[in-house]
N, C-alpha and C positions, 0 to 999 in steps of 0.2 A: 917498189913506184907503183908498176903495173896494176898490182890491188887498188891502191891510193888512187888510179886514176879510172880504174872500173865503178869506183864506190861513187866520185865525182861524175862521172858520167851519168848514173844509174841517178843520182840526187836531182840531175839537172832534166834529165827525162819525166820524171818524177816530177818536179814542180812545172814543166813546161804541159803536161796535161792536164794535172791538178787545177788551171789558170781554165779552161774550157768550158764556155758554157753550158750548163744540163739540158737535156729536156725533160718536157713534163712529163712523168710517167703515168697520166691520169687523166683523162678527159675530164672535163667538162660535164655533171652530169645537163643532159638537155631533157625538156618537157618533153611529155609522155603524147603525141599526135597519133590522134584517130581518127575513123569516120563512124567505125562500128569496134564494139568490143565487147570482146565472149568471153569469161571466167568461169570457172567451176570453183564452190567454194566448201567447208565444212563451216557448220554454223550451229551454234551454241544459243538454246535459250530457255526459259524459263517462265512459269506461271499456273496462277490458280495453285500452288503446291507443289506442281508436277516439276521435272527438269527432262529436258529433251535435248542428252546431247550425242545422237546419232542423227542429227539433220543433214543434210545437202542441200547446196544450193547451187542456180545458174543463173549469173549476172549478165544480163545484156543493155549494153547503154549507146547510144548513137549521139554523138558530141553535140551538146545546147540543143539535145530534140526532147529526149528521151531514155529512162532508166527503167529496167523490167527486173523481176527478181523470183525465179519460181523455186519453193521449197518445199524438198523432197522429205519423205521420212524413210523410213529403210523397209523395202524392197519395192520401191521406188514408185510411192503411195503420193502425190501433190497434197500435202496439207495447206502450202497458202500462195498466194500469188500477190506483189506488189509492183504497180506500174507509178511512175514517177514522170510528170511531163513538168512545162515550162509551169505551168499557171496549176495543177491539178494534182490530185497524190488519190490512187485508187486500193483498193487492199478488199481481198476475196478470202476470206478462209472459207474454206472445204470442208473442215472440221464440223464447224456449226451452222455450214452453208450461211455463212449472214457476206455484207461488202459494207465497204465504209470508201464513202465517193465524198472529196471533201476538197474544200480550195487551198491554195499552197498556203495562202495567208492564216488561216484557220489551224493549220495543223505547226506552223510556227509560234504562234501565240502559244496551242500548248505545247509545246516543247520548251518555249520559252528563249530562242534564239535566233537569230535572221535564217529559216532555212528558204532556199533557192537552188533549183537542180543544179546550176552551176557549182555551188558552193559544193554539193552533194559530190559532185564528178567532180571535185577538185579535191575533197578529201579522200575519197574510194582513192584514187591515183597516186594521190601523195604525194598533191603538185600543189605548192605554194605560189604559182604563178597569177594566178586571177583572184586569190585574198587577198582582203583591202589589210591594207596593214593596220595592228591592232598591238598596243602598248597597256600593259599593264591592269589590265580587265582581267575577272573573272566569272566564266558564266558556269552557272547551274543547271545540268541538261538533267532532263527528269526521267525518268523509267517509260518507256512510254507501252501501257499497255494496251492489247485490242485482241478481245476472243480470249481463247483459250491460252495463247500463246503473248510472251513480250517480248520483246527484243530488249536484252539486257543491255544496257550503255556501261562502262565496264567504269566510267574515268568520270569523276563526278565533278571535281572542284578542278578544273583546270587553268591554270594564270596562261594565259596564251601571250605567245612571241614568238617573234618570225622564224623560232624554229620549231614551235609547235602546228606541225602539220594535219597532225591523224588525230582528233581527239575522241572520234566514235569508233570503238574498235567493235564493229561485228562481228568479224571471223575470228578465229585463233590462226588458220591456215587459207591463205588465197595461194592456188596453183593453178598450169597449163592456161598461162596468159595467151590469148590468141588476138593479135592487132587483124581485121578484114580492111582491106580496101575499097572493097567493091561498097555501092550503094542497092537496099532496093523498095 
């Protein structure tokens, strides 16, 4: 009888604890907020029949103001520099000693996508908070060739929906993100 009483007590104890509400184990993902962001990355690029696998870059962004990318080859030699503001795009090709300065509308028209600094920062941060809702549309992304380098957009026919937040894969590995709260 004692054994039966112990078993009944354990069953009641188990039933009482299983009815309790559970705490959520994972906190909801919060959008990344920053004033300045600095990120180092590895870049793969190809152009004019050449393949560049050993490029690295440093990305600096100021929220809603500026995105700046410096691309360096082995031994720290700067190859290119890209600056994107709210209305313009500047690209400096140090290999061929040429530069490109275009309004954002011209670059967006060339690429065939509605490009803006806000959209670029949203895609780079993998944050779909600022993206307009797009359903069942397919975007044709072109390969943007400039000078000796081509930043290859690896995905070409992308069906956009709410879960598609990063269609432009410009790096294989982004590392060492550092959020900076100070202004310059």
